[in-house]
N, C-alpha and C positions, 0 to 999 in steps of 0.2 A: 206490286208487293204481295197481294194474295196469291198470285200465280207462283211466285218464288217460294212461298210457304208451302203450297201444295206440292211442288216438285220435291222439296226437302222431305216432306212426309212420305211421299211415294217412293223415294229412293231407298233401296234395300240397305239395311245396316251392314257394315263390314264385319265379318266374323272376328271373334276375339283373337288377338295376336296377329291378324293379317297385316301385311305391309302395305303402305299406301304409296310406296315409291316404285311399284312395278314388279315384274317377275324377278326370280332369283338370278344372280349372276351366272354367266355361262359356265364358269369354272365349277360352281356348285352343282349345276344341272349335269355337267359332264361327269363329275365325280359320283353323283347319285346313280346315274345311268350305268356307269362302269361297275359299281357295287352290285347292281342287279345281274350283270354278266358274271361277276365273280361268284355270286350265289349259285347261278346255274352251273358253273364249273365245279363248285363244291358238291353239288348234287351228283354230278358225273363221277367225281372221285369217290364219293360215298358208295355209289353202286359198285365201283371197282374194289373198294375195301371189303364190302359185303361179299362179293364174289370170291375174293381171296380167302376170307374167313371160312367160307363154306368148303373151299377146295384145298385148304392148307395141308390136309392129311391125305389127299388123294394123289399119292406119289406113284401109284401103279407098280409098287415093289421097288422103285428106284430110290435114290437118295433124297432126303428132305433138307430143309434149311439148315439144320445143325451140321450137316456134312458138306454143304455147298458154300455157305456164306462165310466170308472172311472179314472179321470185324475191323481189322486195321485199315483196310482200304475204304470201307464204308464210313468209318470215323473220320478219315481224311476228307472224304466227299462232303460230309456234314459240316466240318470246320470250314471248308472252302465256301460252301453256299451261305452259311451264316455270316462269314466275313464279307461276302458280296452284298448281303443285305445291309450291313453297316456302311459300306462304301456307297451303296445306292442312296442311303439316307444323307450322307455327306454331299453327294452329287445333287440331290434335291434342294438341300440348304443353299448350295452354291448357286443353283439356278434361281432360287427365290431372291437372293441378294445380288443377282446379275454379275457374278464373278465368273467370267468365261473360262479362265485358266483353271480355276479350282473345279469347275464343272467338268471340263475335259479330263482332268486328272482322275476325278472320281469315276467318270464313265469308263475310262480305259482300265482302271483297276477292277471295276465291277465286271467288265467284259472279260478280262483275263481270268478272274476267279470263276466266273460262270463257265467259260470255255474249259478250264481245267477240270471242273466238276463233271462236265459232259464227257470229256475225254476219259476220265477214270470210270465213268459209268459204262461207256462203250467198251472199254477194256474188260470190265467185269463181265459184260454180256458175251464178248468173244471168248473169254476164258471159260465161262460156263458151257458155251456151245462146244468148245474144243474138248471139254471133259465129258461130252455126251449128254449134257443137261440142256437140251434145246427146248424151245416152247412146245413142240409136238411130243415131247417125251412123256409128259404126264399132265393131268389137269392142274396139279399144283404149279408146275412150271409155266403153263399157259397163263394162269392167273397172275403169277409173279411178273412175267414179262409184260403182260398187259398193263398192270398197275404201275410198275417202275418205269416202263417204257413210255407210258402216257405222260408221266411227270417229266421225263427227259425230253420228250417232244415239246412240252411247254417251255422248258429251259431254252431249247434251240430257237423257238419262236421269239422268246424274250431277247436272245442275243441279236437276232436279226433286227428286231424292233429297236434295240438300243443303238445299233449302228445307224439305222435310219434317222433316229432322233439326233444323233451327233451331227449327221449331215444337215439336217434341218436347222439346227442351231447355228451351224456355220453359214448357211445361206440366208436365213431369215432373222437370226438373233432370237432373243427372248421376247415373251409377250404374246398375247392372243392365243391362237390355236396351238402354238408350240408349248406354251405353259400348260395348257389343258392336257395335251398328249403326254407330257412329262409326268403330270400328276397320275394319269391312268397307268403309265408304265410303272411308276413307283408302287402303286397299289398291287399291280400284277406280280411284280417281283417279290414283294413281301409275302403275298399269298402263296407263292411257290415255296418259300421258306417254311411257312406253317405246314403246308401239305407234306414237305419232305420230313419235317420233324415227326409227323404222324407215321410216314412210311418207315423211317428209321426205327421208331419205337415198336410199331405193330408188326412189321415184316422181319426186320433184322434182329432186334434184341429179343423179342418174344419168340421168333423162329428158332434162334440158336438155343434159347432156354428150353423150348420144347424138344 
């Protein structure tokens, strides 16, 4: 009896709010870890935004954003990517409720919208290069292609990731690691939308205004 009392006295008290049921679920840990990755990605995009801000007027005597950017095409790109964020949310809801048909429908529409966005962006790049506004033409264009191209590269990676996730759901179904990867993909895709809204505002709208 005395030994039991001594053990209870020597045992360290649990910190306030600590759980006695063990570590956090894997889904929570995976989401937290992926948020850390997204923060590192945001730091990288912040550096690209800062570079563009410094070099926005370094046109080397060539055309600036007000002469190069076409608002109609960029507005359509923005609408496509924002719509893909909505369908990605529907896809995640379908995955949580284990509705496979609705999941595939949301995944297909999300993929199609993202691919259309990427195709329009590539067409914009090719059009700029055909007009003599290549990345090496000026520091302004180098910064522009680096910032917008980096976002486009992330979209391309997201499309490949989405296709792989569709195959994994078909082979393994929902649950376990597949659910965690779908959560991470959803966070990734929504983060790309937020970055694009910043690109659209800071590069295209303010660039044309300037």
